[in-house]
KOLVEX-288315 format. One line per field, with one value per residue: residue number from 1; y, z, x of N, C-alpha, C in turn. Coordinates in pm, 1 decimal, padded with zeros to 6 digits. Layout:
// KOLVEX-288315
pos = [NUM	...]
nv = [Y	...]
nw = [Z	...]
nu = [X	...]
cav = [Y	...]
caw = [Z	...]
cau = [X	...]
cv = [Y	...]
cw = [Z	...]
cu = [X	...]
//
This chain:
// KOLVEX-288315
pos = [1	2	3	4	5	6	7	8	9	10	11	12	13	14	15	16	17	18	19	20	21	22	23	24	25	26	27	28	29	30	31	32	33	34	35	36	37	38	39	40	41	42	43	44	45	46	47	48	49	50	51	52	53	54	55	56	57	58	59	60	61	62	63	64	65	66	67	68	69	70	71	72	73	74	75	76	77	78	79	80	81	82	83	84	85	86	87	88	89	90	91	92	93	94	95	96	97	98	99	100	101	102	103	104	105	106	107	108	109	110	111	112	113	114	115	116	117	118	119	120	121	122	123	124	125	126]
nv = [06472.0	06378.2	06059.9	05845.5	05622.9	05275.2	05103.5	04772.0	04432.7	04164.0	03809.9	03563.9	03240.0	03213.4	03274.6	03256.5	03469.6	03812.9	04042.4	04413.8	04536.7	04865.6	05068.1	05200.0	05367.5	05229.1	05343.2	05362.0	05076.2	04772.9	04512.7	04458.8	04453.9	04331.4	04408.7	04114.8	04012.2	04006.9	03783.6	03609.2	03671.2	03641.1	03360.2	03272.9	03010.8	03116.0	03005.2	02708.0	02790.5	03013.7	03111.4	03211.2	03500.9	03706.8	04038.2	04346.1	04648.0	05041.8	05044.3	04782.6	04464.8	04228.7	03960.5	03858.3	03699.3	03564.8	03493.1	03241.9	03343.3	03511.4	03591.9	03911.9	04197.3	04533.8	04770.2	04706.4	04527.3	04245.3	04052.6	03755.6	03749.8	03810.4	03811.4	03979.4	03931.4	04095.1	04058.4	04140.6	04378.8	04662.6	04817.4	05005.9	04873.4	04830.6	04887.5	04764.6	04753.5	04508.3	04265.7	04441.3	04737.2	04824.6	04743.1	04957.1	05302.6	05540.9	05839.8	06076.9	06320.3	06638.1	06482.7	06253.9	05937.1	05787.4	05542.5	05340.0	05193.3	05066.9	04966.2	05128.2	05359.8	05291.0	05362.7	05338.4	05107.6	05255.1]
nw = [06668.9	06890.0	07024.1	07261.0	07173.2	07091.2	06968.6	06920.2	06910.1	06829.4	06881.7	06606.8	06540.3	06336.2	06110.1	06186.4	06243.4	06368.5	06446.6	06376.8	06597.8	06600.4	06913.3	07140.0	07348.8	07745.9	08045.3	08212.1	08178.1	08276.8	08160.5	07837.6	07531.0	07243.5	06909.8	06763.6	06467.2	06495.8	06619.1	06415.1	06271.9	06434.4	06490.3	06641.6	06772.4	06926.0	06986.3	07061.4	07201.9	07371.4	07708.6	07773.2	07904.5	08053.3	08067.5	08234.5	08154.0	08154.5	07865.2	07861.1	07871.9	07762.2	07575.8	07650.7	07525.6	07660.0	07634.8	07810.9	07748.1	07573.4	07346.9	07367.9	07237.4	07314.5	07137.0	07298.0	07466.2	07582.0	07632.5	07808.5	07816.5	07906.2	07720.8	07573.1	07354.9	07159.5	07122.9	06878.0	06596.4	06546.6	06748.1	06930.2	06936.7	07255.8	07501.5	07762.1	08163.3	08324.3	08328.4	08120.9	08089.0	08378.4	08411.5	08360.1	08325.4	08232.2	08013.5	07955.3	07722.8	07521.0	07301.9	07218.5	07345.9	07613.1	07691.4	07998.3	08147.8	08474.2	08680.7	08728.5	08814.4	09079.6	09413.0	09601.8	09897.8	10229.5]
nu = [07014.6	07221.5	07388.3	07512.0	07733.6	07895.8	08106.2	08065.2	08188.5	08094.4	08098.9	08018.4	07904.6	07742.7	07950.7	08187.5	08324.2	08368.3	08138.1	08031.6	07870.0	07683.9	07593.4	07376.1	07432.5	07387.4	07392.1	07166.9	07062.4	07015.4	07077.7	07191.9	07088.4	06976.6	06773.0	06585.8	06668.9	06990.5	07007.0	06997.9	07193.8	07375.9	07452.1	07246.8	07014.1	06660.8	06548.1	06652.4	06869.5	06831.5	06697.0	06340.9	06192.5	06006.0	05941.1	05866.2	05735.6	05741.6	05587.9	05469.1	05460.4	05701.7	05887.7	06172.1	06475.8	06719.8	07056.1	07316.6	07585.2	07824.5	08081.3	08210.0	08394.3	08483.1	08691.4	09030.8	08945.5	08805.6	08510.6	08325.5	08001.3	07608.0	07344.5	06999.7	06791.6	06527.1	06167.8	06133.4	06233.9	06240.2	06415.6	06618.2	07006.5	07099.3	07384.7	07423.6	07453.2	07538.8	07803.0	07939.3	07906.9	07932.8	08237.3	08408.4	08505.1	08325.5	08290.0	08090.0	08126.5	08109.4	07963.0	08121.8	08211.6	08391.7	08581.8	08731.3	09001.2	08785.6	08943.6	09167.7	09047.5	08940.1	08943.9	09207.6	09225.9	09201.7]
cav = [06434.2	06319.4	05982.0	05804.5	05554.8	05244.2	05016.6	04629.7	04341.3	04007.7	03655.1	03484.2	03118.7	03162.7	03351.3	03248.4	03576.5	03902.3	04128.8	04454.9	04646.8	04939.7	05060.6	05232.8	05299.7	05317.2	05330.3	05297.5	04947.9	04666.5	04426.2	04402.9	04381.2	04318.3	04304.5	03980.2	04016.3	03999.9	03620.3	03533.9	03716.7	03560.5	03218.2	03199.8	03002.7	03209.6	02863.9	02651.7	02873.2	03115.4	03110.1	03329.4	03550.5	03791.2	04146.9	04392.9	04787.3	05122.7	04997.6	04669.8	04307.2	04136.0	03821.3	03866.7	03573.3	03507.6	03403.4	03308.3	03454.8	03564.6	03670.2	04042.4	04323.4	04691.2	04794.7	04617.0	04454.8	04101.4	03982.5	03625.5	03847.9	03780.5	03952.8	03951.8	03956.1	04083.4	03976.1	04269.9	04442.6	04796.7	04872.7	05002.0	04770.7	04860.5	04836.1	04756.5	04755.7	04392.4	04237.4	04459.4	04870.4	04773.0	04686.7	05078.2	05453.4	05586.2	05950.5	06170.3	06492.0	06722.5	06438.6	06126.4	05834.3	05697.2	05434.4	05382.7	05082.8	05067.3	04942.6	05275.0	05498.5	05263.9	05457.7	05217.5	05079.3	05357.3]
caw = [06821.3	06897.9	07113.2	07300.0	07108.2	07076.3	06842.7	07008.5	06829.8	06862.1	06802.1	06505.2	06532.6	06182.4	06009.2	06222.5	06254.8	06497.5	06390.5	06456.6	06605.0	06682.8	07013.5	07235.2	07526.2	07814.4	08137.4	08309.9	08141.3	08399.2	08091.6	07705.9	07442.1	07089.6	06838.4	06686.6	06346.9	06567.9	06642.9	06300.8	06238.5	06529.2	06448.0	06785.4	06801.4	07034.7	07097.1	07135.9	07247.1	07465.1	07762.5	07745.2	08026.9	08073.9	08140.7	08241.9	08198.7	08126.8	07760.2	07902.1	07848.8	07632.1	07588.5	07629.8	07524.4	07707.7	07587.9	07910.5	07749.5	07407.6	07347.8	07282.2	07261.1	07291.9	07145.8	07300.3	07563.0	07552.7	07735.9	07804.3	07860.4	07873.0	07587.8	07613.8	07234.2	07207.1	06940.9	06770.3	06544.1	06576.1	06889.6	06871.7	07002.7	07373.6	07545.6	07921.7	08278.8	08343.1	08269.2	08029.3	08155.3	08487.6	08373.0	08313.4	08343.9	08083.9	08002.4	07806.7	07672.7	07369.1	07202.8	07263.9	07456.0	07586.4	07811.5	08022.0	08278.0	08561.7	08763.4	08731.2	08879.6	09179.8	09544.5	09734.7	10006.8	10310.1]
cau = [07058.1	07381.9	07357.8	07591.0	07731.9	07993.9	08156.1	08079.4	08181.4	08028.5	08127.2	07921.9	07854.6	07721.5	08009.1	08315.1	08400.8	08317.9	07998.1	08023.0	07698.0	07687.3	07505.3	07348.8	07521.6	07249.3	07391.8	07049.0	07001.5	07054.8	07139.8	07269.8	06970.6	06946.0	06703.9	06608.6	06757.3	07088.2	07060.1	07055.1	07405.9	07539.9	07404.8	07180.3	06902.9	06652.8	06400.3	06753.0	06965.3	06817.3	06564.8	06263.2	06175.1	05875.4	05960.4	05723.4	05797.3	05624.6	05595.9	05408.0	05489.7	05749.8	05964.8	06318.7	06517.9	06843.1	07143.0	07412.7	07690.8	07836.2	08205.2	08241.5	08485.1	08537.2	08838.6	09113.5	08879.8	08721.5	08461.3	08229.1	07871.9	07500.5	07256.7	06897.3	06729.1	06362.0	06079.9	06110.9	06357.6	06244.0	06446.5	06818.9	07038.5	07126.2	07477.9	07407.2	07575.6	07596.8	07946.5	07990.7	07975.7	08025.4	08390.0	08505.2	08446.6	08229.8	08266.6	08010.7	08182.3	08099.1	07885.2	08191.6	08161.8	08514.2	08576.5	08866.1	08964.7	08796.4	09068.8	09268.9	08980.9	08898.9	09039.3	09299.5	09153.4	09230.1]
cv = [06330.3	06212.9	05903.6	05647.9	05457.5	05145.8	04842.6	04561.4	04209.7	03914.4	03587.8	03345.8	03115.0	03189.7	03325.4	03372.0	03700.6	04009.6	04237.9	04518.1	04766.8	05036.1	05124.7	05256.1	05407.4	05266.9	05295.5	05182.3	04845.8	04577.2	04507.6	04380.2	04427.5	04292.6	04195.2	03919.3	03968.9	03861.2	03551.3	03566.3	03640.9	03403.1	03162.4	03135.3	03062.5	03086.0	02776.3	02684.9	02964.9	03037.2	03238.8	03392.0	03641.8	03901.7	04246.3	04575.3	04901.7	05115.2	04877.7	04558.2	04281.5	04072.1	03863.6	03702.3	03585.9	03454.9	03437.4	03419.4	03405.5	03621.3	03830.6	04104.3	04421.9	04742.4	04699.1	04557.0	04368.8	04064.6	03853.6	03788.9	03788.2	03864.4	03910.5	03991.4	03978.9	04048.3	04071.9	04342.0	04599.5	04850.6	04878.1	04911.4	04908.6	04781.3	04878.5	04765.0	04636.1	04318.0	04332.3	04664.2	04877.4	04766.3	04875.8	05193.5	05469.9	05745.2	05971.6	06254.6	06547.4	06607.9	06312.3	06056.0	05764.6	05608.7	05440.4	05282.4	05120.3	05060.0	05068.9	05412.2	05425.0	05311.1	05360.7	05226.0	05187.5	05242.0]
cw = [06793.6	06985.2	07131.0	07243.2	07095.1	06999.2	06900.8	06894.6	06894.2	06834.0	06764.0	06479.5	06391.2	06071.1	06058.5	06187.0	06355.6	06351.4	06465.9	06440.3	06666.6	06764.6	07077.3	07375.3	07625.6	07952.0	08275.3	08270.7	08232.5	08280.1	07896.8	07634.4	07313.3	07024.7	06774.7	06572.1	06364.3	06563.1	06540.3	06241.2	06347.6	06528.2	06611.5	06724.2	06904.0	07079.0	07132.5	07239.0	07405.2	07588.3	07772.3	07870.8	07982.8	08064.0	08121.6	08249.7	08171.9	08009.2	07760.4	07874.9	07756.5	07704.4	07565.2	07625.5	07530.1	07655.3	07693.8	07865.5	07586.3	07446.9	07271.8	07315.4	07211.5	07254.1	07216.0	07427.7	07557.3	07683.6	07732.6	07866.3	07849.1	07763.9	07582.1	07399.8	07213.2	07056.4	06848.5	06690.9	06545.1	06702.7	06827.4	06974.8	07134.3	07491.0	07745.9	08055.0	08294.4	08307.9	08159.1	08095.7	08256.3	08499.0	08360.3	08351.8	08226.4	08114.2	07902.1	07803.7	07570.3	07287.7	07151.4	07366.9	07442.7	07728.3	07860.1	08143.2	08383.3	08678.5	08821.0	08792.2	09021.0	09263.8	09595.7	09846.2	10127.8	10470.3]
cu = [07166.5	07371.1	07513.7	07610.7	07878.1	07982.5	08169.2	08072.3	08168.6	08061.4	08016.5	07977.9	07876.5	07870.9	08135.6	08377.4	08317.4	08219.9	08006.9	07876.6	07751.8	07586.2	07505.7	07389.0	07366.5	07296.9	07278.4	07003.6	07068.1	07149.8	07155.8	07117.4	06995.5	06834.9	06695.0	06662.6	06884.6	07119.3	07053.9	07173.2	07452.5	07516.2	07348.4	07027.6	06801.3	06512.1	06547.0	06864.8	06977.4	06696.9	06530.0	06230.3	06094.1	05929.2	05835.3	05794.7	05660.8	05588.5	05490.8	05490.7	05562.4	05839.0	06084.4	06338.1	06667.4	06955.9	07314.4	07517.4	07775.1	07971.9	08207.3	08352.7	08470.6	08643.0	08962.2	09038.5	08777.4	08655.0	08386.7	08107.2	07743.5	07445.8	07163.2	06879.7	06588.3	06339.3	06085.5	06280.0	06376.6	06299.1	06603.7	06877.3	07104.7	07228.8	07413.6	07480.9	07612.2	07689.3	07994.9	08022.9	08028.3	08174.3	08465.9	08428.6	08410.6	08208.4	08188.3	08102.7	08197.3	08066.0	07972.6	08161.9	08293.2	08434.7	08743.4	08876.6	08920.2	08888.8	09165.6	09181.2	08918.1	08979.8	09086.7	09216.9	09251.9	09257.3]
//
């Protein structure tokens, strides 16, 4: 089954370099979420750098460790955005709306996901 994915680079304090993560584009997700093991790859301490929050959903409750800001880029576009880390590793990396997808026109067509500048698609004031 084809899924809408994107290659997103995150800045790693550990390696002083960009780390590419293949992410599931989830227009229904409010926030970007990563499995726990990426925190180590990016040089992030869940206890020192993040703030824990309890979330409740269909699958029950879970703790999300939120990092207020991290540098990320998608192709030519760069951002500073929040990201949450879950306590487990058996979930896909999810690319959500806050400070990321909300900046683009996202198109899903024939098993391809494409991004374009949102500003080009905003209707001018009448």
